[in-house]
N, C-alpha and C positions, 0 to 999 in steps of 0.2 A: 172413515177407515174401514177396510174390509179385512178378511182373514189373511190374505196374502200380505197386505201392508203391515198388519200386526206381526206376522211371522218375520217379515223383513226387518221390522224395528227390533225384534228380539235378536235376530242374527247380527244386526249391526251393533247392538249392545254388547254382545260377546266379542265382536271384533274390536270395539273400543277398549274393553278390559284387557285384551291381548296386547294392545299397543301401550297401555299404561299399567304397569305391574303394581303400582302403588295402591290400586283399588281392587277389591275382591268382589264387590257387588255392583250391578248396574240396575237402577230402578227403571223399569219399563212403564209401568202404570202405578201412579201414586194415589193413595186414598187420602184426600185432604182432611176428611173428618177424623180418621183414626191416626193421621200423621204417620203412615207407614206404607210401604209398597205392597201391592197385591199381585203384581207380576214382576219378577226380577230374574236376573241372570247372575250366576255365581261362577267365578273362576279363581280357585284358590289352590295353588300348587298343582297337583295332578287331578284334583276334583273339579268337575264342572257340571252345572245343572241349570235347568229352567224351573223356577218355583212359582206356583200359583197359590194365593191365599195368604193368611197370616194367623198368628196365634196370640194376638194381643188380648188382654183381659177385658173383653167387651162382648155384648150380645151379638154384635155384627161380625165377630170372629168365629169362624167355624172350621178351623184347622187349615192344613196346607197339603199340597201334593207336589210331586216331582213330575213335570211333563216329560222330563228327560234328566238322567243323572249318570255319571260314571266316574270312577276313580282310576281308570285305565288310560294312561297317556296315549296309547296307540288308537284309542277310539275317538274319531273326529266328532266335532259338534254337528248336530243335525243341519241338513240343508233347509232352505226356505220352504221348499215343497214339503219336506217331511214335518217341519214345525206346523205348517198350515194344516196338514192332514190331522195331526194330533189335536190342534186347537178345535177343529170342527167336531171331532169325536167328543171332546169334553163339553163343548157348547151344546151338544145334543143329549147331554147327561148320560152318555154311554161309557162303560168301563174301558180303560185303555188296556189292550191285550199285550202291549210291548213289555218285555222283561226289564227294560231300563226306564220304567215309569212306575210310580207307586203312590199310595195315599197314606196319610198319617193321622194319629190322634182321633180315631173313630169313636172310642168310648167316651172321651171327654167332650167331644163336639157333636155327639149325636150319631144316628145311623148313617151308613155310607150313602144311602139315597139322598139324605139331607145335604151331605157334603157335596155330592155331585151337582145338586141344584145350586149350591153356593158357588162352586167353581165355574159352572156354566154362566151364572149371573155376572161374575167378574169379567169373563170374556165378552159377553154381550154388551155390558155397560162400557167396556173399553172401546168397542166398535162404535157405539152411539156417541160417546164423548169425542172420539177422534173425528167423527163426521161433523159434529158441531163446531169443534175447534177449527176445522178446515174452512167452514163457512164464515166464522168470525174473524179470522186472521190468517195471514199467509203462514204456511208451515215452515219449519226450519229445514234446511237441506239435509237429506238423508242419503245413505248409500243406496244406489239402485240395485236391482237384481243383477244386472250385467256387471256392475262394479264388484259385488260380492262374489259372483261367479269367477271373476278374474282373480280375486284374492285367493279363493279356494284352489284355482288352477295353479297359481304360483306356489302355494304351500305344498300341494301334492307333487309338483315337479321337483321342488327342492328335496322333499322327503324321498322320492324315488332316486334322485341323484346321490343323496347321502348313502342309501342302501346299496347303490351300484358301486360306490367307492369302497363300501365295506364288504363287497362280494356277498351281499345278503338279499339281493332283489328277487332271486328265484327260490329262496328258501325261507318261508314264513316262520319256520321253527328254529331258524339259526340263532344261536346265542349272541351272534354279532350284529343282529338286526337292530336298527335304531328304533327306539320307542317314539311315539308321537309326542315329542318334547317341543312345545311351542317356543321356549326360550332358545333352543338350539336352532330350530328352523328359522326363526326371525333373525338370529345372528348371522346365519349362513346367507339368507336372502339379502340382508342389508350389505354384506360384504361383496356378494356377487354383483349386485346392482351398482355399488360404488366402483368396482373394477371396470364394469362395462361402460359406465359414464366417464370414467377416467380416460378410456380409450375412444371417447366421442360417440359411443353408441347411446341411443335413446331408448328408455325402458318405460313401458306402460305400467305404472304402479299407482292405482287409483287412491285418491284421498280427498278430503274436504278441508280447505284452509279456513281457519277461524281466526279473525282479528277483531277482538272486541265483539260488537254486535254484527259486524260484517262477516259474511260467509261466501265462499265461492268454490266451485269444483276445480280440480286440477286442469291445467291447460295443455293444449296440443303441442305447445313448444317443448314440453318435457318428454312426451311420449313419441313424438315424431310423426303422428298421424295428421293427415290433412283435415279430416273430420272425425269427431269422436262419436261412436255409437253406444257408448256405455253410460253417458249421462247427458243432460241438456246442454 
């Protein structure tokens, strides 16, 4: 696993949370020894975040940090490229200058320099373990960059359409502008896709079908393409 693959895994974890509102956390990297996640994604109401570290009562716990966080519905989740950039900074033990990232529990878990080494180690270990797992067994199917880009493209198109209908697309300060509400966007998207398919139009909506231990990517019969360039 490299930085981009880890970033993709984080972005895909957030996408999974959006699709299943029953879960608030998605564990990206799990520490078997401590029985807790060390990289996870949160999506709870309007709050969303990427969290690194843990605060279990153990010598191996050295606090946690937000690689990204927001409680503003209008702020989108970071792109794969942006997540990768931040992961590289943390892995180099450098401070994140971004306003939507921060560290916690400095006093209880030691100086900030020690925490940065801890967070950097989590990321580096995740990259090593991912590479080892790939050698030992075939990896599970994951959303590709192109699939995630398509999902983002659809979300932004629906968001723009809604604000056009509200006469708010050209006025960011308009009181009538739609906030980035995932629930509304998903509901509108599903309805639009249903209407299009009802009238025999084919829509490219990427997904991974899971049936027990069997997994497969969506098929071209559903999107209408002769060949798919978004996944194998």
